[in-house]
C-alpha positions as CSV (number, residue, x, y, z in Angstrom):
1,M,-13.4,-67.6,-25.7
2,A,-16.0,-68.2,-22.9
3,N,-19.7,-68.7,-23.9
4,I,-21.9,-65.9,-22.6
5,N,-23.9,-68.3,-20.5
6,E,-20.7,-69.3,-18.8
7,I,-20.1,-65.7,-17.8
8,L,-23.6,-64.7,-16.8
9,P,-25.0,-65.9,-13.4
10,R,-27.1,-69.0,-13.8
11,G,-30.4,-67.3,-12.8
12,I,-33.2,-69.8,-12.9
13,V,-36.8,-68.6,-13.7
14,R,-38.3,-70.0,-10.5
15,E,-35.8,-67.9,-8.5
16,Y,-37.0,-64.6,-10.0
17,M,-40.7,-65.2,-10.8
18,T,-43.6,-63.6,-9.0
19,S,-45.4,-66.1,-6.9
20,P,-48.1,-66.8,-5.9
21,I,-50.3,-65.1,-8.5
22,L,-54.0,-64.5,-7.9
23,S,-56.5,-65.4,-10.5
24,V,-60.0,-64.3,-11.5
25,Y,-62.6,-65.8,-13.9
26,N,-63.1,-64.4,-17.3
27,D,-66.7,-63.4,-16.8
28,A,-65.9,-61.1,-13.8
29,T,-66.5,-57.4,-14.6
30,V,-63.7,-54.9,-14.9
31,K,-65.0,-53.2,-11.7
32,E,-65.0,-56.5,-9.8
33,V,-61.5,-57.3,-10.8
34,A,-60.2,-53.8,-10.0
35,N,-61.7,-54.0,-6.5
36,F,-60.2,-57.5,-6.1
37,M,-56.7,-56.3,-7.1
38,S,-57.0,-53.3,-4.8
39,L,-58.1,-55.4,-1.9
40,H,-55.2,-57.9,-2.3
41,K,-52.7,-55.1,-3.1
42,T,-51.6,-56.8,-6.4
43,S,-50.8,-55.2,-9.7
44,V,-51.4,-58.4,-11.8
45,V,-53.8,-61.3,-11.9
46,L,-54.3,-64.2,-14.2
47,V,-57.6,-64.7,-16.0
48,K,-59.0,-68.3,-16.3
49,N,-62.2,-69.9,-17.5
50,K,-63.9,-73.0,-16.3
51,T,-62.9,-75.2,-19.3
52,H,-59.4,-74.1,-20.6
53,G,-57.7,-73.0,-17.5
54,Y,-55.6,-69.8,-17.7
55,I,-56.3,-67.8,-20.8
56,G,-54.8,-64.4,-20.2
57,V,-53.3,-61.8,-17.8
58,V,-54.4,-58.4,-16.5
59,T,-52.3,-55.7,-15.0
60,D,-52.8,-52.2,-13.7
61,A,-51.7,-50.9,-17.1
62,D,-54.6,-52.6,-18.8
63,F,-57.1,-50.5,-16.7
64,T,-55.3,-47.3,-17.6
65,H,-54.6,-47.9,-21.3
66,K,-57.6,-50.0,-22.4
67,V,-60.5,-49.1,-20.2
68,A,-59.9,-45.4,-20.2
69,V,-59.1,-45.1,-23.9
70,K,-62.0,-47.2,-25.2
71,E,-64.4,-45.9,-22.6
72,Y,-65.6,-49.4,-21.5
73,S,-68.3,-49.6,-18.9
74,V,-66.6,-51.0,-15.9
75,N,-69.8,-52.4,-14.5
76,T,-70.7,-54.5,-17.6
77,T,-67.4,-55.1,-19.5
78,T,-65.9,-58.5,-18.6
79,I,-62.2,-58.7,-17.8
80,E,-61.7,-61.0,-20.8
81,S,-62.3,-58.0,-23.0
82,I,-59.2,-56.2,-21.7
83,M,-56.9,-59.0,-20.8
84,S,-53.6,-59.7,-22.6
85,A,-53.7,-63.1,-24.4
86,P,-52.6,-65.6,-25.1
87,I,-50.3,-66.6,-22.2
88,K,-47.0,-68.1,-23.3
89,A,-45.5,-70.5,-20.7
90,V,-41.9,-71.3,-19.8
91,D,-40.6,-74.0,-17.5
92,G,-39.4,-72.9,-14.0
93,S,-36.0,-74.5,-14.6
94,M,-35.3,-72.4,-17.6
95,L,-32.5,-69.9,-17.5
96,M,-33.6,-66.2,-17.2
97,A,-31.4,-65.3,-20.1
98,D,-33.3,-67.8,-22.3
99,A,-36.7,-66.7,-21.0
100,S,-35.8,-63.1,-21.7
101,G,-35.2,-64.0,-25.4
102,I,-38.6,-65.7,-25.6
103,M,-40.3,-62.7,-24.2
104,F,-38.5,-60.4,-26.6
105,E,-39.2,-62.5,-29.6
106,S,-42.9,-63.0,-28.7
107,G,-43.5,-59.3,-28.0
108,I,-45.6,-60.1,-24.9
109,P,-45.3,-58.4,-21.5
110,H,-45.7,-61.6,-19.4
111,L,-44.7,-65.2,-19.3
112,A,-46.5,-67.9,-17.3
113,V,-44.2,-70.2,-15.3
114,T,-45.1,-73.9,-15.1
115,E,-43.6,-77.1,-13.7
116,K,-44.9,-80.6,-14.5
117,G,-47.9,-79.0,-16.1
118,E,-48.9,-76.9,-13.1
119,F,-48.8,-73.1,-13.0
120,I,-46.4,-71.8,-10.4
121,G,-45.8,-68.2,-11.1
122,L,-45.4,-65.3,-13.6
123,L,-42.6,-63.4,-15.2
124,S,-42.8,-59.7,-16.1
125,A,-40.5,-56.9,-16.9
126,M,-39.9,-56.2,-13.2
127,N,-38.6,-59.7,-12.7
128,F,-36.1,-59.3,-15.6
129,F,-35.1,-55.9,-14.2
130,E,-34.2,-57.7,-10.9
131,Y,-32.3,-60.4,-12.8
132,Y,-30.2,-57.9,-14.9
133,K,-29.4,-55.9,-11.8
134,D,-27.8,-59.2,-10.5
135,V,-26.1,-59.6,-13.8
136,E,-24.6,-56.1,-13.6
137,E,-23.3,-56.8,-10.1
138,H,-21.9,-60.1,-11.1
139,L,-20.0,-58.7,-14.1
140,S,-18.7,-55.8,-11.9
141,N,-17.4,-58.4,-9.4
142,L,-15.7,-60.3,-12.2
143,A,-13.9,-57.2,-13.2
144,I,-12.3,-56.6,-9.8
145,N,-12.4,-59.8,-7.9
146,D,-10.3,-63.0,-8.2
147,G,-12.5,-65.8,-9.4
148,L,-11.1,-68.4,-7.0
149,T,-10.5,-66.6,-3.7
150,G,-13.0,-63.8,-3.9
151,I,-10.6,-61.1,-2.9
152,Y,-9.4,-58.4,-5.3
153,N,-7.6,-59.4,-8.4
154,R,-4.3,-58.2,-9.9
155,R,-6.0,-55.8,-12.3
156,Y,-7.8,-54.0,-9.4
157,F,-4.6,-54.1,-7.3
158,D,-2.7,-52.2,-10.0
159,E,-5.5,-49.6,-10.3
160,T,-5.7,-49.2,-6.5
161,L,-1.9,-48.9,-6.0
162,A,-1.8,-46.2,-8.7
163,R,-4.5,-44.2,-6.9
164,A,-2.9,-44.7,-3.5
165,W,0.4,-43.6,-4.9
166,K,-1.1,-40.3,-6.2
167,R,-2.9,-39.7,-3.0
168,T,0.0,-40.3,-0.7
169,K,2.3,-38.3,-3.0
170,R,-0.1,-35.3,-2.7
171,E,-0.3,-35.7,1.1
172,K,3.5,-36.4,1.4
173,A,2.5,-39.5,3.4
174,P,4.1,-43.0,3.5
175,L,2.8,-45.9,1.4
176,S,3.6,-49.4,2.5
177,L,3.3,-52.6,0.4
178,I,3.4,-56.2,1.6
179,M,4.2,-59.0,-0.9
180,L,3.4,-62.4,0.4
181,D,4.2,-65.9,-1.1
182,I,3.0,-69.2,0.2
183,D,6.1,-71.4,1.0
184,Y,6.6,-74.5,-1.1
185,F,3.2,-74.2,-2.7
186,K,4.3,-76.3,-5.8
187,E,5.2,-79.1,-3.5
188,Y,1.8,-78.7,-1.7
189,N,0.0,-79.0,-5.0
190,D,2.1,-82.0,-6.1
191,T,1.3,-83.8,-2.8
192,Y,-2.3,-83.0,-2.1
193,G,-3.7,-82.1,-5.6
194,H,-4.9,-79.0,-7.2
195,Q,-8.3,-79.0,-5.5
196,A,-6.6,-79.0,-2.1
197,G,-4.3,-76.3,-3.5
198,D,-7.3,-74.2,-4.4
199,E,-8.8,-74.7,-0.9
200,C,-5.5,-73.6,0.6
201,L,-5.4,-70.4,-1.5
202,I,-8.9,-69.6,-0.4
203,K,-8.1,-70.0,3.3
204,V,-4.9,-68.0,3.0
205,A,-6.7,-65.2,1.1
206,T,-9.4,-65.1,3.8
207,A,-6.8,-64.9,6.6
208,V,-5.0,-62.0,4.8
209,S,-8.1,-60.0,3.9
210,G,-9.6,-60.7,7.4
211,A,-6.5,-59.1,9.0
212,L,-7.3,-55.7,7.5
213,R,-8.7,-53.1,9.8
214,R,-9.0,-49.9,7.8
215,P,-11.2,-49.2,4.8
216,A,-8.2,-47.7,2.9
217,D,-6.2,-51.0,3.2
218,M,-6.7,-53.6,0.5
219,A,-5.6,-57.2,-0.1
220,A,-5.3,-58.8,-3.5
221,R,-4.3,-62.0,-5.2
222,Y,-1.2,-60.9,-7.1
223,G,-0.8,-64.1,-9.1
224,G,-0.6,-67.8,-8.4
225,E,0.2,-68.3,-4.7
226,E,1.3,-64.7,-4.3
227,F,-0.7,-62.0,-2.5
228,A,-0.3,-58.3,-1.9
229,V,-1.5,-55.8,0.7
230,I,-1.6,-52.0,0.2
231,L,-1.3,-49.9,3.4
232,P,-1.6,-46.2,2.7
233,N,-0.3,-43.8,5.4
234,V,1.5,-46.5,7.3
235,E,5.1,-46.3,8.3
236,L,7.6,-49.2,7.8
237,E,7.7,-50.1,11.5
238,D,3.9,-50.5,11.7
239,S,3.6,-52.3,8.4
240,T,6.3,-54.7,9.5
241,K,4.3,-55.5,12.7
242,F,1.2,-56.0,10.6
243,G,3.1,-58.3,8.2
244,E,4.1,-60.4,11.2
245,T,0.4,-60.6,12.2
246,I,-0.5,-61.9,8.8
247,R,2.3,-64.4,8.9
248,A,1.2,-65.7,12.3
249,K,-2.5,-65.9,11.1
250,I,-1.5,-68.1,8.1
251,E,0.6,-70.4,10.3
252,A,-2.3,-70.6,12.8
253,L,-4.5,-72.0,10.0
254,K,-2.8,-75.3,10.7
255,I,-3.0,-76.5,7.0
256,K,-1.0,-79.7,6.9
257,H,2.0,-79.6,4.6
258,E,4.3,-82.6,4.9
259,Q,6.6,-81.5,2.1
260,S,7.5,-78.1,3.6
261,N,11.1,-77.8,4.7
262,V,10.3,-75.2,7.4
263,N,7.1,-76.3,9.1
264,P,4.6,-79.2,9.1
265,F,1.9,-76.7,8.2
266,V,1.5,-74.1,5.4
267,T,3.5,-70.9,6.0
268,A,4.2,-67.8,4.1
269,S,7.2,-65.5,3.4
270,L,6.6,-61.7,3.4
271,G,8.5,-58.8,1.9
272,I,7.6,-55.2,2.9
273,A,8.6,-51.9,1.5
274,C,7.6,-48.3,2.5
275,I,8.1,-45.2,0.4
276,V,7.0,-41.6,0.6
277,P,6.0,-41.1,-3.0
278,S,7.7,-38.3,-5.0
279,S,8.0,-37.1,-8.5
280,I,11.3,-38.9,-9.0
281,L,9.9,-42.2,-7.9
282,S,7.1,-44.5,-9.3
283,Y,4.9,-47.1,-7.6
284,E,6.7,-49.7,-9.7
285,E,9.7,-49.1,-7.6
286,L,7.7,-49.7,-4.5
287,V,6.6,-53.1,-5.9
288,G,10.2,-53.9,-6.9
289,A,11.4,-53.1,-3.4
290,A,8.7,-55.2,-1.7
291,D,9.5,-58.1,-4.2
292,K,13.2,-57.8,-3.3
293,A,12.3,-58.0,0.4
294,L,10.2,-61.1,-0.3
295,Y,13.2,-62.7,-2.0
296,S,15.3,-61.9,1.1
297,A,12.6,-63.6,3.3
298,K,12.8,-66.7,1.2
299,S,16.6,-66.7,1.3
300,K,16.6,-66.5,5.1
301,G,14.7,-69.7,5.4
302,R,11.1,-68.6,4.7
303,N,8.2,-68.3,7.1
304,C,9.5,-64.8,8.1
305,V,9.1,-61.1,7.4
306,C,11.7,-59.0,5.8
307,F,11.7,-55.3,4.8
308,A,13.5,-53.3,2.2
């Protein structure tokens, strides 16, 4: 089972911190600091003294919750009286997930960020909000995107095909499916290595997804070296032409493949099926028909397009 830190994006504190942060001396009055913050349009400042460096932090909330409640004199009360202290520091290279734990355990609203003993920024709730928005987006992408190629994964393909089937069934419209397999990919991996194989998959995936022209169309990595393309409201003749476009784009990548029996470069075989969905059919039958057409393309010598 994967460690949580292997799943979360590696957000580094210095990438999310607020910087630069302005500072004021501890003997400045509340009024002086309020005017200073208003002038510089900032909601937070650090408080320092002449001997110990940074000793606290003040935010807009301190003026509202402390000055108003305790009825301090803004003209005579020093900012040290209302600042939050002490300041806890974390290193700029720390992971945001770890810094979040420190802030939670400490029960403090801010963390100073330092590197090599020098203050470089500040972390607050807003910074963590930004980080966890990125985490949410990252986890969402993991759920629907293939980790290697970046295009949609098999799980999202299945969900999308089921939705497309229901929609075209309701509209009594055709639904086309293209199944694509890279020719002699095992031999490619054996010859050039798995890293080169991964790079090949990424290039092919980019070519396939880049060929799409309509928002309703989708391309996915179906598994291994196999890809699939869903084309709602597209007749067989047009989907076959589109399949030929994809085949040509892959061949045009000119990815060297010395062990291929059909071409000195990487090629692909494509099978296409088109069905007008009905209550007596299922989208699994569409997949089966496209897969059968793909088998025919391989039987006929590969690097070609066949349809069911």
